[in-house]
C-alpha positions in Angstrom: -0.2 0.0 -0.4 2.6 2.5 0.7 4.2 1.5 -2.3 1.1 2.5 -4.5 1.0 5.2 -3.0 4.8 6.7 -4.3 3.8 5.6 -7.6 0.9 8.2 -7.4 2.0 10.9 -5.9 5.0 10.5 -9.0 1.9 10.2 -11.7 0.0 13.3 -10.2 1.3 16.5 -12.1 3.4 19.2 -10.6 1.3 22.5 -9.8 3.5 25.9 -11.8 5.6 27.9 -9.6 3.7 31.0 -9.2 5.2 34.3 -8.6 3.8 37.6 -6.7 4.0 40.6 -9.6 4.1 44.0 -8.8 3.7 46.9 -11.2 4.4 50.5 -9.6 3.4 52.7 -12.1 4.4 56.5 -11.6 2.1 59.9 -11.7 2.8 63.3 -12.0 4.9 63.8 -8.6 7.1 60.3 -9.5 10.0 63.0 -9.0 9.8 65.5 -6.4 12.7 68.1 -6.7 15.2 69.6 -3.9 17.7 71.7 -3.9 20.8 70.7 -2.8 23.6 74.0 -2.7 23.6 75.5 -6.1 21.6 72.9 -8.1 18.4 71.4 -8.6 18.4 66.8 -7.9 15.2 64.9 -8.6 14.6 62.9 -5.7 13.1 59.9 -6.2 10.4 58.4 -4.2 10.3 55.3 -2.3 8.1 52.3 -2.0 7.6 49.0 -0.2 4.7 46.4 -1.3 4.4 43.8 1.3 1.9 41.0 2.2 0.3 40.1 5.1 -3.2 37.4 6.2 -6.3 39.1 5.7 -5.7 40.1 9.4 -3.1 41.9 9.3 0.2 39.5 10.3 2.9 40.4 8.2 4.2 37.6 6.0 6.9 38.8 3.2 8.3 42.1 1.4 7.5 41.1 -1.9 9.3 45.1 -3.7 11.3 47.0 -1.6 13.4 50.6 -3.1 17.1 49.9 -2.7 17.5 52.9 0.3 15.0 51.4 2.2 16.4 48.0 2.1 20.0 49.2 2.5 19.3 52.2 4.7 21.7 54.8 2.8 20.4 58.0 2.5 22.6 61.1 1.5 22.2 62.8 5.2 20.3 60.9 7.9 21.0 61.0 11.6 22.3 57.9 13.0 18.6 56.3 14.0 18.3 56.5 9.8 14.7 57.5 8.9 11.9 55.5 10.0 9.4 57.7 8.8 10.7 57.0 5.3 8.2 54.2 5.3 7.4 53.8 8.8 4.2 51.2 8.3 5.9 48.6 6.6 9.3 49.2 8.9 7.0 48.7 11.6 5.4 46.0 10.4 8.5 44.1 9.0 10.9 44.6 12.1 10.9 41.2 13.5 10.5 39.6 9.5 13.4 41.5 8.0 14.3 38.2 5.7 16.1 38.3 2.2 15.7 42.1 1.2 18.0 41.6 -1.3 15.7 39.2 -3.3 13.0 42.5 -3.2 14.9 45.5 -3.3 16.3 47.6 -6.5 16.7 51.1 -7.3 13.3 53.6 -7.9 13.7 53.9 -11.8 13.1 56.6 -14.2 9.5 55.2 -15.1 8.3 52.3 -13.1 8.8 50.0 -11.3 8.1 46.3 -12.2 9.4 43.9 -9.9 8.0 40.2 -8.6 9.2 37.3 -6.0 8.3 33.6 -5.7 7.0 33.7 -1.8 6.9 29.9 -0.9 5.2 30.6 2.0 2.6 31.5 0.5 -0.8 28.8 0.3 -2.5 28.1 -3.1 -6.2 29.3 -3.1 -5.7 31.4 0.1 -6.5 35.0 0.4 -4.0 38.1 1.5 -4.0 41.5 1.5 -1.4 43.1 0.0 0.1 46.8 1.1 2.2 49.4 -0.4 3.5 52.4 1.4 4.8 54.8 -0.9 6.4 58.4 0.4 9.1 61.3 -0.5 10.9 63.0 1.1 10.9 67.1 1.3 7.4 67.1 -0.7 6.0 70.1 1.3 2.2 72.1 0.8 0.1 74.2 3.0 -0.4 71.5 6.0 3.0 70.4 7.0 4.6 73.5 6.0 8.5 73.8 5.4 8.6 76.9 8.4 6.1 75.0 10.9 8.0 75.1 14.6 9.3 71.6 16.1 7.2 70.5 18.6 3.4 71.4 16.6 1.0 69.4 15.2 2.2 70.1 11.7 5.9 70.2 11.9 7.5 66.9 9.8 11.1 67.2 9.9 12.7 66.8 6.4 10.1 64.7 5.6 7.2 66.7 5.0 3.9 65.1 4.0 3.6 61.8 5.2 3.9 58.0 3.8 0.6 57.0 2.0 -0.4 53.2 2.4 -2.2 51.5 -0.2 -4.3 48.4 0.4 -6.4 45.7 -1.5 -6.9 41.8 -1.3 -6.4 38.4 -3.8 -6.4 34.8 -3.5 -3.5 33.6 -4.1 -3.8 31.2 -7.7 -1.9 32.2 -11.1 -4.1 34.8 -12.9 -5.1 37.0 -10.3 -4.9 40.2 -9.9 -5.8 43.8 -7.4 -5.0 47.5 -8.1 -4.4 48.8 -4.5 -6.2 51.4 -3.1 -5.2 55.1 -1.0 -6.3 53.7 2.4 -4.2 56.6 4.9 -1.3 57.6 5.7 1.9 56.9 7.7 3.1 58.3 11.0 4.7 61.1 9.9 8.3 61.6 12.3 8.0 56.9 11.7 7.6 56.9 15.5 5.0 54.0 15.3 3.8 52.0 12.7 -0.2 52.8 12.8 -2.1 53.6 9.1 -4.2 56.9 10.1 -7.4 56.6 8.0 -7.0 59.2 6.4 -6.6 61.5 3.1 -6.6 64.7 4.8 -3.4 66.7 5.0 -1.9 64.9 2.0 -1.8 67.0 -1.9 0.8 65.4 -4.1 1.6 62.5 -1.8 -1.3 61.0 -3.9 0.2 61.6 -7.1 3.2 59.9 -6.4 1.9 56.6 -8.3 -0.8 56.8 -10.6 -1.6 52.5 -9.7 -0.3 49.7 -7.4 -0.9 46.8 -9.4 -0.5 43.2 -7.7 -0.6 40.3 -9.8 -0.3 36.4 -9.6 1.5 34.8 -12.7 2.9 31.4 -13.5 6.3 30.3 -14.1 
């Protein structure tokens, strides 16, 4: 009986590998501009996309831009830049994993990335979240001249990060377009998502769309 089970198992078709793919389409403010001495420098956004259980338990990072993954900033305090992507930073703190496999430089036009996540179960439902942020993107609410200690002080952050969300079933052919659901902590002190878009302007146009799909290899 044991040998028969082995033979039947060998005769069964092997399921194709599936990849969680991400496409981030740039918006009008994909690159903001900042002054450095006498020069104007393009400031690329920081982006992270990750997968959670429907209950909100972090599973793994699908993609993340290189500066955040490696904590390599042009200028930053010793504690780094937790306000860059605070929701992802706090959610992933105990599950860093292989960030090299998920990280990529921020391209000029769009992000196309994907990972095979062996921990995901085919047919199960998952929550997908993305977080997007620019430094120095001040506006009339998050003013550059706001005094330290005031509710509108944001340091070098400008507007807080924008959090996008959606759900899909982990089956080849499934796809979801994430929608904005809130914003991260402006100072990076916690990973809470404030469920409002109040005070955000250009930050909502950093990306035009974030699409996540399940594809067979």
